[in-house]
C-alpha positions in Angstrom: 19.3 258.7 74.9 17.0 258.5 78.3 13.8 256.5 78.5 11.8 259.6 79.2 13.9 261.8 76.7 10.9 263.3 74.8 11.4 261.9 70.6 12.9 264.5 68.9 10.1 265.4 65.8 10.8 265.9 62.1 9.7 269.3 62.0 11.9 270.3 65.0 15.4 268.4 63.7 14.7 270.3 60.0 14.5 273.5 61.6 17.9 273.1 63.2 19.5 272.8 59.3 20.4 275.9 57.6 17.7 278.2 55.7 18.7 277.4 52.0 18.2 281.1 50.1 16.8 280.9 47.1 18.8 282.9 44.0 17.1 286.1 43.1 14.6 286.4 40.0 17.5 287.5 37.1 20.1 285.1 38.7 17.4 281.7 38.3 16.4 283.0 34.7 19.8 283.7 33.6 21.0 280.2 34.9 23.5 281.4 36.5 25.2 281.0 40.5 24.0 283.6 42.8 25.4 285.7 45.5 21.9 285.2 48.0 22.7 288.5 48.9 20.1 292.0 48.5 21.6 292.6 46.1 23.3 289.9 44.6 27.0 290.6 42.9 25.3 289.9 39.2 22.6 292.5 39.7 25.2 295.2 41.0 28.1 294.0 38.2 24.8 294.3 35.1 23.5 297.5 37.4 19.3 296.3 36.9 16.9 295.9 39.8 17.8 292.6 42.2 14.4 290.6 42.7 14.2 288.7 45.4 11.3 285.5 45.3 9.1 284.1 48.1 10.0 281.3 49.6 6.6 279.8 49.8 7.9 275.8 50.2 7.1 275.4 53.3 3.5 277.0 53.5 1.1 274.4 53.2 -2.8 275.5 52.9 -5.1 273.2 55.3 -7.3 271.1 53.5 -10.6 273.2 54.7 -8.5 276.4 53.0 -8.3 274.9 50.3 -12.2 273.6 49.8 -12.9 276.9 50.7 -11.4 279.1 48.1 -12.6 276.2 45.2 -16.1 277.3 46.6 -15.7 280.9 46.4 -13.8 279.9 42.5 -17.5 278.4 41.6 -19.2 281.3 42.6 -17.7 283.4 40.7 -17.1 281.3 37.8 -21.0 281.2 38.1 -21.4 284.8 38.5 -19.7 285.4 35.2 -21.3 283.1 33.1 -24.5 284.5 34.5 -23.2 288.0 33.5 -22.0 286.4 30.2 -26.1 285.5 29.6 -27.4 288.5 29.9 -29.1 289.8 26.8 -28.6 293.6 27.6 -27.0 296.5 29.4 -29.6 297.0 31.7 -30.1 293.2 32.6 -26.2 293.8 33.2 -26.4 296.5 35.3 -29.3 295.0 37.3 -27.4 291.4 38.2 -24.8 294.3 38.9 -26.7 295.7 41.5 -28.5 293.2 43.5 -25.3 291.4 44.0 -23.9 291.3 47.5 -19.9 292.1 47.0 -19.0 292.1 50.8 -19.9 287.9 51.0 -18.7 287.3 47.4 -15.3 288.7 48.6 -15.1 287.9 52.4 -12.2 286.3 53.3 -13.0 284.0 56.5 -9.6 283.0 56.8 -7.4 286.5 56.0 -5.1 285.0 59.6 -4.3 281.6 58.3 -4.7 281.5 55.1 -2.8 281.9 51.8 -2.9 285.1 52.3 -1.0 285.7 55.4 1.8 287.6 55.6 5.5 286.8 54.3 7.6 285.5 57.4 9.5 288.3 58.7 12.6 286.9 57.5 11.6 287.0 53.4 10.5 290.7 54.3 13.9 291.5 55.4 15.3 290.2 52.4 13.2 291.9 50.0 13.6 295.1 51.9 10.8 294.7 54.4 7.7 294.8 52.0 5.9 291.5 50.9 5.8 291.0 47.5 2.5 289.6 46.3 2.4 286.5 44.2 1.8 287.4 40.7 0.1 284.5 38.3 2.7 284.1 35.8 0.2 282.7 33.1 -1.1 286.3 33.8 1.6 288.8 33.9 0.4 291.0 36.6 -1.8 292.4 33.7 -4.5 294.9 35.0 -7.3 295.0 32.7 -8.9 298.5 34.4 -7.0 300.2 31.2 -9.3 298.6 28.8 -12.3 299.8 26.7 -14.9 297.1 26.2 -18.2 298.2 24.0 -21.8 297.6 24.2 -21.5 294.5 22.7 -18.6 293.2 24.6 -19.0 290.1 27.2 -17.5 292.5 30.0 -18.3 296.2 31.7 -16.6 299.0 32.6 -18.5 299.2 35.3 -17.6 296.0 37.1 -13.8 296.0 36.4 -11.5 297.3 39.7 -8.0 298.3 39.9 -5.9 296.4 42.8 -4.7 299.5 44.4 -2.8 297.9 46.8 -1.0 295.5 44.3 0.1 297.9 42.1 1.0 300.8 44.9 4.4 299.8 44.9 5.0 299.6 41.3 3.8 302.9 40.8 6.2 304.1 43.6 8.9 302.1 41.9 8.2 304.2 38.6 8.3 306.9 40.2 11.5 307.0 41.4 13.0 305.6 38.6 11.6 308.8 36.6 13.3 311.3 39.0 16.8 309.6 38.0 15.9 309.4 34.7 15.6 313.3 35.0 18.5 313.9 36.7 21.1 311.7 33.6 22.6 314.4 31.8 22.6 312.5 28.9 19.1 311.0 28.9 18.0 315.0 28.7 20.4 315.8 25.9 18.5 313.1 24.1 15.4 314.7 25.4 16.6 318.1 23.9 17.7 317.1 20.7 14.6 314.5 20.1 12.5 317.4 20.6 14.0 320.6 18.7 14.9 318.4 15.5 12.5 315.4 15.2 9.5 316.8 16.2 6.5 317.1 15.0 7.3 316.0 12.2 5.6 312.5 12.1 5.8 312.0 16.1 2.6 314.3 16.9 1.9 311.4 18.9 3.1 312.7 21.8 2.1 315.6 23.7 5.6 317.1 24.4 4.1 319.5 27.1 2.4 316.6 28.8 4.9 314.6 28.4 8.0 317.0 30.6 5.0 318.1 33.1 5.2 313.7 34.0 9.0 313.6 33.5 10.2 316.4 35.6 7.0 316.6 38.3 5.9 312.7 38.3 3.9 311.4 40.1 2.4 308.1 40.5 -0.4 308.2 38.6 1.3 309.8 35.7 -0.2 308.9 32.2 2.0 310.8 30.4 5.5 309.6 31.1 7.3 306.4 31.3 11.0 304.9 31.6 9.9 303.0 28.4 8.7 306.3 26.1 11.9 307.8 27.8 14.3 305.4 26.4 12.4 305.2 23.1 13.0 309.1 22.5 16.5 309.3 24.1 17.3 306.4 21.6 16.0 308.4 18.7 17.4 311.4 20.1 20.8 310.1 20.7 21.3 309.5 16.7 21.8 312.9 16.3 24.3 313.4 19.0 27.8 314.6 17.7 29.0 313.0 21.2 30.2 309.8 20.3 30.1 308.2 24.1 26.3 309.4 23.8 25.5 308.3 20.2 27.0 304.6 21.1 24.2 305.1 23.7 21.2 305.1 21.1 22.0 300.9 21.0 21.7 300.7 24.4 18.5 302.4 24.9 16.8 300.6 21.9 17.7 296.5 23.3 16.3 297.8 26.9 13.5 299.2 25.5 12.6 296.6 23.3 12.6 294.1 26.1 10.6 295.9 28.5 8.0 297.3 25.9 7.7 293.5 24.6 7.1 292.7 28.7 4.6 295.0 28.6 2.2 293.4 26.3 -0.4 292.4 28.6 -0.7 296.1 30.6 -1.5 298.4 27.8 -1.2 302.2 28.3 -0.5 305.3 26.6 3.0 305.3 27.1 4.0 302.2 25.7 1.3 302.9 22.6 3.9 306.1 21.8 6.9 303.8 22.6 5.5 301.0 20.2 5.2 304.0 17.1 8.8 305.6 18.1 10.3 301.7 18.0 8.4 301.6 14.7 10.4 304.3 13.5 13.4 303.4 14.8 13.3 300.7 12.6 12.4 302.4 9.8 14.8 304.3 9.7 17.3 302.4 9.8 15.9 299.5 7.1 14.3 297.1 9.2 11.2 297.2 7.5 9.0 294.4 8.4 9.5 294.4 11.8 9.0 298.8 11.9 5.4 297.9 10.2 4.6 295.0 12.5 5.6 297.3 15.7 3.4 299.6 14.9 0.3 297.4 14.1 1.1 296.5 17.7 1.1 300.6 18.7 -2.4 300.9 16.8 -3.8 297.3 18.0 -2.9 298.6 21.8 -5.1 302.3 20.9 -8.3 300.5 20.4 -7.4 298.8 23.2 -7.9 302.1 25.0 -10.4 302.9 23.6 -8.4 306.3 21.7 -10.2 306.7 18.7 -13.6 307.1 20.8 -14.6 310.6 22.4 -14.9 309.9 26.0 -18.0 312.8 26.1 -19.9 309.8 24.3 -19.1 306.5 26.2 -21.8 304.7 27.9 -19.6 304.8 31.0 -18.8 307.7 32.5 -15.6 309.2 31.6 -13.1 310.9 34.5 -11.2 312.8 31.9 -10.9 316.5 32.4 -10.5 318.8 29.1 -6.8 318.7 29.0 -6.7 314.7 28.9 -9.5 315.1 26.1 -7.1 317.8 24.2 -4.3 315.0 24.7 -6.2 311.7 23.5 -7.1 313.8 20.6 -3.5 314.2 20.1 -2.4 310.6 20.7 -5.5 309.4 18.3 -4.3 312.2 15.1 -0.8 311.8 15.5 -0.9 308.0 15.3 -4.0 308.5 12.3 -0.4 310.9 10.5 2.2 308.3 11.2 -0.1 305.3 10.4 -1.0 306.8 6.7 3.0 307.9 6.6 4.2 304.5 7.1 1.3 303.1 4.5 2.2 305.3 2.0 6.4 304.9 2.2 5.6 301.1 2.0 3.2 300.7 -0.3 0.6 298.7 2.4 -2.6 299.7 3.5 -2.9 301.9 6.8 -5.2 300.9 9.3 -6.6 303.5 10.7 -10.0 305.2 9.0 -11.4 308.1 9.5 -15.0 306.4 9.4 -13.9 304.4 13.6 -13.1 307.5 15.2 -15.3 310.3 17.3 -12.6 311.6 19.2 -12.2 315.5 17.8 -9.8 317.0 16.3 -6.6 317.6 18.1 -5.8 321.7 19.1 -3.4 323.2 21.1 -3.0 323.8 24.9 -1.1 326.7 26.4 2.7 326.9 25.8 5.0 326.2 28.8 7.4 329.1 29.3 10.2 326.8 31.3 10.7 324.0 28.5 12.5 326.3 25.7 15.2 323.5 26.4 13.1 321.3 24.1 11.8 323.4 21.7 13.3 325.1 18.5 13.1 328.5 19.7 14.9 328.0 22.7 17.2 326.7 20.5 17.3 329.7 18.6 17.7 332.0 21.9 20.7 330.2 22.6 22.5 331.3 20.0 21.2 335.2 20.0 18.7 334.7 16.9 15.4 334.5 18.7 13.2 336.4 17.5 9.4 336.7 19.3 6.8 335.4 16.9 3.0 335.7 17.4 2.6 332.4 16.9 2.0 330.6 20.6 2.3 326.7 18.9 2.6 325.1 15.9 1.7 321.7 16.1 -2.2 321.2 16.1 -3.1 323.4 12.9 -0.4 321.7 11.1 -1.7 318.3 12.1 -5.3 318.8 11.2 -4.3 320.0 7.5 -2.3 316.8 7.3 -5.3 314.6 7.9 -7.3 316.8 5.4 -4.8 316.1 2.8 -4.6 312.2 3.3 -8.3 312.2 3.3 -7.7 313.4 -0.6 -4.7 311.0 -0.7 -6.7 308.1 0.4 -9.3 308.6 -2.0 -6.7 309.0 -5.0 -4.8 306.3 -3.4 -8.2 303.7 -4.0 -9.7 305.4 -7.4 -6.1 305.2 -8.9 -4.4 302.1 -7.9 -7.3 300.0 -7.0 -10.2 300.2 -8.6 -10.4 299.0 -12.2 -12.4 300.4 -14.7 -12.5 297.0 -16.6 -15.4 295.2 -14.9 -15.2 292.2 -17.7 -11.8 289.6 -17.7 -11.3 291.0 -20.6 -8.1 292.4 -21.3 -8.6 294.2 -24.3 -9.9 297.7 -22.2 -5.8 297.7 -20.6 -5.6 301.5 -22.4 -8.7 302.5 -21.6 -8.0 302.0 -18.0 -4.8 303.1 -18.1 -5.8 306.6 -19.8 -9.0 306.4 -17.3 -6.4 306.9 -14.0 -4.6 309.4 -16.0 -7.8 311.6 -16.4 -8.3 310.8 -12.5 -4.3 311.7 -11.8 -4.7 315.1 -13.4 -8.2 315.2 -11.2 -6.3 314.8 -8.0 -3.4 316.5 -8.9 -5.4 319.6 -9.2 -7.2 318.9 -5.6 -3.9 318.5 -3.9 -2.6 321.8 -5.2 -6.1 323.3 -4.6 -5.1 322.2 -0.9 -1.8 323.8 -0.3 -3.8 327.0 -2.1 -6.7 327.0 0.9 -4.4 326.7 3.2 -4.2 329.5 6.8 -2.3 332.1 5.8 0.3 331.6 8.3 0.6 327.8 6.8 1.3 328.7 3.5 4.4 328.4 1.4 6.1 329.0 -1.7 9.6 328.5 -3.3 10.9 332.0 -2.0 9.6 331.3 1.9 11.2 328.2 1.3 14.7 329.9 1.0 13.6 331.9 4.3 12.5 329.3 6.6 13.7 325.9 5.3 16.3 325.8 8.3 13.1 325.8 10.6 11.9 321.8 11.7 8.7 323.3 13.1 7.4 324.5 10.1 9.2 321.9 7.7 6.5 318.8 8.8 3.6 319.7 6.7 5.6 320.9 3.9 7.9 317.7 3.7 4.6 315.1 4.5 3.4 317.5 1.1 5.9 316.9 -1.2 6.8 313.4 0.1 2.7 312.4 -0.8 3.2 314.4 -4.0 6.3 312.5 -5.7 5.1 309.1 -4.3 1.7 309.5 -5.8 3.4 310.3 -9.2 6.3 308.8 -9.6 4.3 305.4 -11.2 3.6 307.3 -13.4 6.7 308.8 -15.1 8.4 307.1 -18.0 4.5 306.1 -19.5 3.9 307.5 -22.8 0.3 307.8 -23.5 -0.9 308.3 -27.2 -4.4 309.1 -26.7 -5.8 312.1 -28.4 -7.8 312.8 -24.4 -4.9 313.2 -22.5 -2.8 314.9 -24.9 -5.8 317.4 -24.3 -5.4 317.0 -20.8 -2.3 317.7 -20.7 -1.9 320.9 -23.2 -4.9 322.3 -21.4 -3.0 321.3 -17.6 0.4 321.1 -18.3 1.5 321.8 -14.9 -0.6 318.9 -13.2 1.4 316.4 -15.4 3.1 314.1 -13.3 6.5 314.5 -15.0 6.2 318.8 -14.0 4.8 318.5 -10.3 7.8 316.1 -9.2 9.9 318.0 -11.0 8.5 321.3 -9.3 8.3 320.0 -6.1 12.1 318.1 -6.5 13.2 322.4 -7.0 11.4 323.2 -3.7 13.1 320.3 -1.9 16.3 321.5 -2.8 15.7 324.7 -2.0 13.8 323.6 1.4 17.0 321.3 2.5 19.7 323.5 1.1 18.4 326.5 3.6 18.5 323.4 6.4 21.8 321.6 5.6 23.5 325.6 5.2 22.2 326.6 8.6 22.9 323.3 10.8 24.5 321.0 8.2 23.1 317.3 7.8 23.4 315.4 11.5 19.9 317.1 12.9 18.5 315.6 9.4 15.0 314.3 9.7 13.5 311.3 8.2 11.0 313.3 5.8 14.4 315.0 4.5 15.8 311.4 3.8 13.0 310.4 2.3 12.1 313.4 -0.3 16.2 312.9 -1.2 15.2 308.7 -2.4 11.8 309.8 -3.9 13.8 313.2 -5.8 17.2 310.6 -6.8 14.4 307.8 -8.0 12.6 310.8 -10.1 15.7 312.0 -11.1 16.8 308.5 -13.0 13.4 307.8 -13.7 13.5 310.9 -15.8 17.3 311.4 -17.6 16.1 308.9 -20.8 13.8 311.4 -21.6 14.8 315.1 -20.5 18.6 314.5 -21.0 20.3 315.5 -17.9 21.2 318.8 -18.1 23.0 321.0 -16.0 20.7 322.1 -13.6 19.2 318.7 -13.3 22.5 316.6 -12.6 23.4 319.6 -9.8 20.3 318.4 -8.2 21.4 314.9 -8.4 24.9 315.6 -7.1 23.4 317.4 -4.3 20.6 314.5 -3.1 23.3 312.1 -3.0 25.3 314.5 -1.0 22.5 314.6 1.0 22.1 310.8 1.7 25.8 310.6 2.1 25.7 313.4 5.0 22.4 312.2 7.1 24.4 308.9 6.5 25.5 309.0 10.1 22.5 310.2 11.9 20.1 307.5 9.7 20.9 304.0 8.1 18.6 304.1 5.8 21.0 307.1 4.7 23.4 305.3 4.5 22.6 302.1 2.7 19.9 303.8 0.0 23.4 305.7 -1.1 25.8 302.9 -1.7 23.0 300.8 -2.7 22.5 304.0 -5.9 25.9 304.8 -6.0 26.7 300.8 -7.0 24.6 300.3 -9.2 25.6 303.1 -11.3 28.5 302.4 -11.4 27.7 299.0 -12.9 25.8 301.2 -15.6 29.0 303.3 -16.7 31.3 300.3 -17.0 28.3 298.3 -19.0 28.5 301.6 -21.1 32.2 301.5 -21.3 32.9 298.0 -21.9 32.6 298.2 -25.9 35.0 301.7 -26.4 37.4 302.6 -23.2 39.4 305.5 -23.3 41.5 306.9 -20.8 39.0 309.7 -20.0 36.6 306.7 -19.4 38.5 304.3 -18.2 37.7 305.2 -14.2 34.2 305.7 -13.2 34.5 307.0 -10.2 31.7 308.3 -7.6 32.8 310.6 -5.0 30.2 312.8 -2.7 28.4 313.5 -4.1 28.0 311.3 -7.1 30.2 312.8 -10.5 29.3 310.2 -13.1 25.6 310.3 -13.8 26.5 312.4 -17.2 27.3 309.4 -19.4 23.3 307.5 -18.5 21.8 310.0 -20.7 19.5 307.8 -23.3 17.2 305.0 -23.6 19.9 302.6 -23.8 21.2 303.3 -20.9 17.9 303.0 -19.5 17.3 299.5 -20.7 20.6 298.5 -18.8 19.5 300.8 -16.0 15.5 299.3 -15.5 16.1 295.8 -17.5 13.1 293.6 -15.5 9.7 295.9 -14.3 7.8 294.8 -11.8 4.2 294.4 -12.1 2.2 296.4 -9.6 0.9 295.1 -7.1 -2.4 297.3 -6.0 -1.0 300.1 -4.0 1.7 302.9 -4.9 4.6 302.0 -5.9 6.9 299.7 -2.9 9.6 302.1 -1.7 11.5 299.8 0.5 10.9 296.5 0.9 11.1 294.2 3.6 14.1 292.8 2.2 15.6 296.2 0.9 19.0 296.2 0.7 19.2 293.2 -2.2 20.8 293.0 -5.1 17.7 294.2 -7.6 17.7 297.9 -8.5 14.1 297.7 -8.8 13.3 296.8 -5.1 14.4 300.2 -4.5 14.0 302.0 -7.6 10.8 300.4 -9.5 10.5 302.3 -13.2 6.9 301.5 -14.6 4.2 300.7 -12.5 1.5 299.2 -15.2 3.7 296.6 -17.6 3.1 298.9 -20.6 3.8 298.0 -24.1 6.0 300.9 -24.7 
């Protein structure tokens, strides 16, 4: 080497070495070898987006830059602490008004600071666009959508969006939705969901708003997202006759659950709706604990968004128009109904309370003529059975009436299943307590029956109308909710003997309001409605309302068989509802497992009964579909075999399904007594 030859610097030597590339984010998380291509081979194989990390290893900020950044952070911390110590909203607003935001946010080192542009080579690796660095602890959360009350240390007026950071995400979401709107499987799943499962307990979705944002997505769309589409498809696919589409239900479910749980820090209306749909998916498949917790997450996210508040009453300026207020109202009151429905079935307290909400009652927006493919009316048009009707929509008015019914049932739950008339510590007044509950039960049954009589004319129904219109799922939601609620609230009193003279007089005067007759009348109505539906459409597209109605009906028929004997009509009803569960088994796992559990337990009881005296006619217990061996369970002794261990009352209506649903305890599904009666 010549003496005058300049000495090579370490940086010059390093620049001659080939630059070591980084694996994509997905390969790094999975700890697998990456091909270092864009996109890489693994992401292409799994059909997922390949995200390239930003290589910041060679970028070292100067000491002066670090000091300036530390100074800016200190200034921001001081400002936040000062804001926190303000005693009133006016004081906070004055502090914000006096603040020089330009000086606070000014960056003197934009050209060479840590926010400088990413090298061109890295831009090429990511498709020509720099990916902003996101703090992993923050998860990229944007707090702009959160609502803060007047007592909060935060003020909505100072919360800002980083539009530049979110622009790429919004554009990607638009492209994703456009691709999904061209997928035939997804369109089929949406059709099945909105035709057969809507409105029912899914009224928290505003169908028209969703479909508009689905077929014409925009960067500022509020009512459609990839997660919500997957949620709807997971439920809709379960009703498909196509095995391939049916098999994708689990795929949709797993994909959306992963995406949803990772987006907890970014609340949105669509994430709220997806949590609630995911909760119903789990509950309809027998996973009550996870469903219960997911529904709670949906409601918590709703509170974070302020969905219970009337925008016109906020202490900050509202940016929503009349249509947005109507949609927000539907979301809240739909969740209100869903929350109380889940609570009723699981025997657990509801979360949403009437007193917490200032959002007005929901109302319908004009129907869209081009969404026929996603309505039951459109289904009828395809079949050539459509008849024009003057009713433009059939969702908001039934929902408002259900809310009124929920208010009655809440009072009933509080007075009968929670409160105690015994103010002393003595247990000598058990009979008095029970008699008082009986009297209240009759009073509330009268209120519920009166609620049905006071319905608007176009919402009223009787047994004859059920025979004629039971096949229409749009009409049936309010009816099934009424019957499920009536059966849940009266079933605990079936089988309880009461010798009190006052109660006997009450039964004699209002015999039609006694729990036994109320339940039997409801079961007869359900038989007519479900029979009409299955004759027209079969069991594959039955809603979960029909499944729960059948489970409750079977439970009550078995509870009453020792008192009324299984006469021919009740035996036929039991056969029918068992057939419904068997027919719905393909669609809902809850129906399949409930059917198998009931069949197994009745077989066990029949075997015990026949153990002492076998003959050729009774040696084998046959339980085909529908059930054919329940006739042997006819007396009090058999009831003892069926219900040998009573369950104590836990402070709410009987738990229809427990978290450990499919265990060996018959009582976990069908408890016979709600009180520890002496008979």
